[in-house]
Structure formats: structure tokens, C-alpha cells
C-alpha positions as a Markdown table, in Angstrom:
| # | Residue | x | y | z |
|---|---|---|---|---|
| 1 | Met | 79.4 | 97.3 | 132.9 |
| 2 | Glu | 79.7 | 100.7 | 130.8 |
| 3 | Lys | 80.5 | 100.7 | 127.5 |
| 4 | Ser | 84.4 | 102.4 | 128.2 |
| 5 | Ser | 85.3 | 99.7 | 131.0 |
| 6 | Lys | 84.1 | 97.4 | 127.8 |
| 7 | Gln | 86.8 | 98.9 | 125.6 |
| 8 | Leu | 89.3 | 99.0 | 128.1 |
| 9 | Met | 89.1 | 95.3 | 129.0 |
| 10 | Leu | 89.3 | 94.8 | 125.0 |
| 11 | Met | 92.3 | 97.1 | 124.9 |
| 12 | Glu | 93.7 | 94.9 | 127.9 |
| 13 | Lys | 93.0 | 91.8 | 125.8 |
| 14 | Ile | 94.9 | 93.2 | 122.5 |
| 15 | Tyr | 97.6 | 94.5 | 124.4 |
| 16 | Asp | 98.5 | 91.2 | 126.3 |
| 17 | Phe | 97.9 | 89.2 | 122.8 |
| 18 | Gly | 100.5 | 91.7 | 121.4 |
| 19 | Ile | 102.6 | 91.1 | 124.3 |
| 20 | Asp | 102.5 | 87.1 | 123.8 |
| 21 | Ile | 103.3 | 87.4 | 120.2 |
| 22 | Ile | 106.5 | 89.4 | 120.7 |
| 23 | Leu | 107.6 | 86.4 | 123.2 |
| 24 | Gln | 107.0 | 84.1 | 120.5 |
| 25 | Ile | 108.9 | 85.8 | 118.0 |
| 26 | Gln | 111.7 | 86.1 | 120.5 |
| 27 | Ser | 112.1 | 82.9 | 121.6 |
| 28 | Ala | 111.4 | 81.6 | 118.0 |
| 29 | Cys | 114.2 | 84.1 | 116.4 |
| 30 | Lys | 116.7 | 83.5 | 119.1 |
| 31 | Asn | 119.5 | 81.6 | 117.2 |
| 32 | Tyr | 119.2 | 84.5 | 114.3 |
| 33 | Glu | 120.1 | 87.3 | 116.8 |
| 34 | Asp | 123.5 | 88.0 | 114.5 |
| 35 | Gln | 121.8 | 87.9 | 111.5 |
| 36 | Ile | 118.7 | 90.5 | 112.4 |
| 37 | Leu | 121.4 | 92.9 | 114.0 |
| 38 | Phe | 123.2 | 93.0 | 110.4 |
| 39 | Leu | 120.0 | 93.4 | 108.8 |
| 40 | Ser | 119.1 | 96.4 | 110.9 |
| 41 | Arg | 122.5 | 98.1 | 110.3 |
| 42 | Val | 122.3 | 97.4 | 106.7 |
| 43 | Gly | 118.8 | 99.0 | 106.6 |
| 44 | Asp | 119.5 | 101.9 | 109.0 |
| 45 | Pro | 118.2 | 105.2 | 107.4 |
| 46 | Arg | 121.5 | 106.7 | 107.6 |
| 47 | Asn | 123.2 | 104.8 | 105.5 |
| 48 | Ala | 120.7 | 104.9 | 103.0 |
| 49 | Phe | 121.6 | 108.7 | 102.6 |
| 50 | Leu | 125.1 | 108.6 | 103.2 |
| 51 | Ile | 126.0 | 105.3 | 101.5 |
| 52 | Tyr | 123.1 | 104.0 | 99.2 |
| 53 | Phe | 122.2 | 107.0 | 97.6 |
| 54 | Pro | 125.6 | 108.5 | 96.6 |
| 55 | Met | 126.3 | 104.9 | 95.1 |
| 56 | Ala | 123.0 | 104.5 | 92.9 |
| 57 | Tyr | 123.6 | 108.2 | 92.0 |
| 58 | His | 127.1 | 107.7 | 90.7 |
| 59 | Leu | 126.0 | 104.7 | 88.7 |
| 60 | Asn | 123.0 | 105.8 | 87.0 |
| 61 | Ser | 121.7 | 109.5 | 88.1 |
| 62 | Gly | 117.9 | 108.5 | 87.3 |
| 63 | Phe | 118.3 | 105.2 | 89.4 |
| 64 | Gly | 120.1 | 107.3 | 92.1 |
| 65 | Leu | 116.9 | 109.8 | 92.3 |
| 66 | Ser | 114.7 | 106.9 | 92.3 |
| 67 | Val | 116.5 | 105.3 | 95.3 |
| 68 | Leu | 116.3 | 108.8 | 96.9 |
| 69 | Trp | 113.0 | 109.2 | 96.8 |
| 70 | Ser | 111.9 | 105.2 | 97.5 |
| 71 | Phe | 114.1 | 106.3 | 101.3 |
| 72 | Ile | 112.3 | 109.4 | 101.6 |
| 73 | Phe | 108.8 | 107.8 | 101.1 |
| 74 | Ser | 109.6 | 104.9 | 103.5 |
| 75 | Glu | 110.4 | 107.1 | 106.0 |
| 76 | Trp | 108.1 | 109.6 | 105.8 |
| 77 | Leu | 105.3 | 106.4 | 106.1 |
| 78 | Asn | 107.4 | 104.8 | 109.1 |
| 79 | Leu | 106.8 | 108.1 | 110.7 |
| 80 | Ile | 102.9 | 108.4 | 109.8 |
| 81 | Leu | 102.2 | 104.9 | 111.0 |
| 82 | Lys | 104.0 | 104.8 | 113.7 |
| 83 | Trp | 101.7 | 107.9 | 114.8 |
């Protein structure tokens, strides 16, 4: 067997394992669907720039800028890791 076909088989096993893990998580967290959707809406990056940053900046400008840079860095890191 060639090296590339062994690598393909290994990758196929890794993908299958990932699918199994996702199915297990979905079945285990089925009862928490509403809470997960709420957290997904609260953590939406759009809210970070439209709601959280202005509120934090109004309370304390230094803290607001820290919040803004935290969101910028986390979104940049998210984009890089998705590549």
C-alpha cells in the first residue's frame, strides 16, 4: 500500500471519529437546546460591537477599550483557527 493511501485511510478514520463525537454531543445535550441557543445569541460577535463595547465604554473608557480589543483578538483568532 502506498503512503498516500495509508494517509487517506487514517484521515477517513479521524473524520469518522469526529462524526461519532458530534453525534454523542448532540444526543447528550438534547435537553439543553434552549440554553445553548441563548448563549449562542448572547455570544454573537455582532452583539459585542453593538451592545457590549458601548456599555463597557460608557461605564469606564479603559475597560471599554479592553473589551473591544478582546473581541477583536478573539474574532481574529477564531478566523485564523478556522483556516
